[in-house]
PANUMI-127392 format. One line per field, with one value per residue: residue number from 1; x, y, z of N, C-alpha, C in turn. Coordinates in Angstrom, 3 decimals. Layout:
N
n NUM, ... .
n_X X, ... .
n_Y Y, ... .
n_Z Z, ... .
ca_X X, ... .
ca_Y Y, ... .
ca_Z Z, ... .
c_X X, ... .
c_Y Y, ... .
c_Z Z, ... .
END
This chain:
57
n 1, 2, 3, 4, 5, 6, 7, 8, 9, 10, 11, 12, 13, 14, 15, 16, 17, 18, 19, 20, 21, 22, 23, 24, 25, 26, 27, 28, 29, 30, 31, 32, 33, 34, 35, 36, 37, 38, 39, 40, 41, 42, 43, 44, 45, 46, 47, 48, 49, 50, 51, 52, 53, 54, 55, 56, 57 .
n_X -41.188, -42.252, -41.209, -42.225, -40.554, -40.706, -39.606, -40.231, -40.152, -39.012, -35.848, -36.201, -38.677, -37.988, -36.060, -37.688, -39.414, -37.629, -36.648, -38.877, -39.202, -37.126, -35.734, -35.962, -33.614, -33.353, -31.276, -29.269, -28.781, -26.940, -26.048, -22.910, -21.100, -21.959, -21.245, -18.528, -15.548, -16.740, -16.493, -15.117, -12.111, -10.447, -7.550, -5.264, -6.316, -5.648, -5.034, -7.487, -8.958, -7.625, -8.232, -11.001, -11.182, -9.932, -11.895, -13.539, -12.419 .
n_Y -22.691, -19.744, -17.651, -15.060, -12.520, -10.093, -6.877, -6.732, -9.258, -11.519, -12.951, -15.488, -16.260, -16.282, -18.322, -20.484, -20.518, -21.107, -23.580, -25.185, -25.327, -26.772, -29.324, -32.787, -35.238, -38.525, -41.197, -42.856, -46.222, -48.597, -48.703, -49.305, -49.068, -50.257, -52.868, -53.009, -54.602, -57.034, -59.213, -62.382, -63.489, -66.050, -66.176, -64.302, -61.073, -59.924, -62.144, -63.449, -61.531, -61.594, -64.218, -63.957, -62.095, -63.521, -65.283, -64.104, -64.370 .
n_Z -70.894, -69.356, -66.764, -64.768, -63.195, -60.845, -59.643, -57.004, -56.076, -53.702, -52.652, -51.575, -52.660, -55.356, -55.434, -54.739, -56.955, -59.062, -58.244, -58.418, -61.140, -62.200, -64.244, -63.904, -64.195, -65.406, -64.527, -66.845, -67.809, -65.812, -62.395, -61.891, -59.897, -57.598, -57.876, -57.640, -56.872, -56.293, -57.909, -58.238, -59.334, -61.152, -61.871, -63.990, -64.856, -67.377, -68.965, -69.015, -70.415, -72.897, -73.732, -74.011, -76.092, -78.136, -78.741, -80.589, -83.051 .
ca_X -42.108, -41.763, -41.465, -42.128, -39.979, -40.840, -38.617, -40.678, -40.002, -37.908, -34.900, -36.818, -39.697, -37.284, -35.478, -38.791, -39.873, -36.639, -36.550, -40.060, -39.139, -35.984, -36.026, -35.346, -33.051, -33.224, -29.977, -29.316, -27.910, -26.889, -25.044, -21.923, -20.289, -22.416, -20.627, -17.080, -14.883, -17.582, -16.202, -14.004, -11.407, -9.560, -6.465, -4.834, -7.338, -5.214, -5.159, -8.927, -9.354, -7.073, -9.036, -12.314, -11.001, -9.617, -13.135, -14.199, -11.752 .
ca_Y -22.020, -18.433, -17.258, -13.613, -12.103, -8.653, -6.296, -6.932, -10.665, -11.733, -14.003, -16.757, -16.576, -16.582, -19.648, -21.452, -20.582, -21.802, -24.960, -25.882, -25.424, -27.567, -30.630, -33.903, -36.171, -39.909, -41.760, -43.885, -47.358, -49.321, -48.220, -50.373, -48.867, -51.169, -54.169, -52.867, -55.499, -58.183, -60.297, -63.233, -63.921, -67.200, -65.993, -62.952, -60.386, -59.735, -63.434, -63.655, -60.610, -62.110, -65.384, -63.479, -61.448, -64.553, -65.970, -63.415, -64.706 .
ca_Z -70.022, -68.958, -65.376, -64.649, -61.923, -60.665, -58.726, -55.616, -55.738, -52.759, -53.031, -51.189, -53.662, -56.597, -55.276, -54.789, -58.341, -59.879, -57.802, -58.934, -62.598, -62.639, -64.835, -63.211, -65.169, -64.989, -64.835, -67.871, -67.588, -64.550, -61.452, -61.779, -58.693, -56.556, -58.107, -57.559, -55.936, -55.990, -58.836, -57.852, -60.533, -61.021, -62.818, -64.329, -65.643, -68.769, -69.659, -69.222, -71.480, -74.161, -74.124, -74.458, -77.403, -79.120, -79.080, -81.714, -84.323 .
c_X -41.455, -42.151, -41.241, -41.639, -40.050, -39.783, -38.977, -40.555, -38.788, -37.029, -35.472, -37.849, -39.052, -36.673, -36.549, -39.316, -38.912, -36.523, -37.716, -40.000, -37.988, -36.445, -35.314, -34.885, -33.008, -31.838, -30.154, -28.400, -28.009, -25.811, -24.047, -21.044, -20.717, -21.794, -19.110, -16.514, -15.659, -17.236, -14.974, -13.373, -10.506, -8.472, -6.172, -5.886, -6.935, -5.341, -6.628, -9.413, -8.855, -7.864, -10.405, -12.216, -10.658, -10.858, -13.845, -13.601, -12.315 .
c_Y -20.720, -18.166, -15.757, -13.273, -10.582, -8.166, -6.548, -8.392, -10.843, -12.885, -15.388, -17.196, -16.975, -17.981, -20.726, -21.609, -21.396, -23.276, -25.788, -26.114, -26.303, -28.897, -31.699, -34.909, -37.564, -40.390, -42.869, -45.024, -47.929, -48.716, -49.343, -50.214, -49.816, -52.552, -54.136, -53.783, -56.754, -59.410, -61.068, -63.790, -65.111, -67.070, -64.522, -62.270, -60.176, -61.018, -63.746, -62.791, -61.100, -63.309, -64.960, -62.852, -62.459, -65.314, -65.339, -63.797, -65.938 .
c_Z -69.550, -67.508, -65.275, -63.246, -61.859, -59.691, -57.269, -55.173, -54.827, -53.234, -52.692, -52.225, -54.981, -56.551, -55.371, -56.216, -59.214, -59.519, -58.347, -60.431, -63.103, -63.210, -64.028, -64.257, -64.572, -65.364, -65.863, -67.475, -66.193, -63.664, -61.193, -60.543, -57.576, -56.704, -57.969, -56.483, -55.617, -56.828, -58.372, -59.120, -60.219, -62.074, -63.049, -65.202, -67.106, -69.580, -69.954, -70.378, -72.835, -74.647, -74.654, -75.848, -78.482, -79.560, -80.276, -83.052, -84.940 .
END
C-alpha cells in the first residue's frame, strides 16, 4: 500500500499514518516463560535426560 506524504503534513499526522499502517504480528508457539520454575523434579536433571534419550534406542 502506498501512503502519500506532502510537505505540509505535520509530524503528528505522519506518526498517525504510519501507526495505522503497521502490521501486527501474532506470536507463534507457546509462552514457556510462564512455566519457568513450576516443574518439580525428583532427581538429577542430567540423569532424567539420559534416561529419556536411552528410550529412543
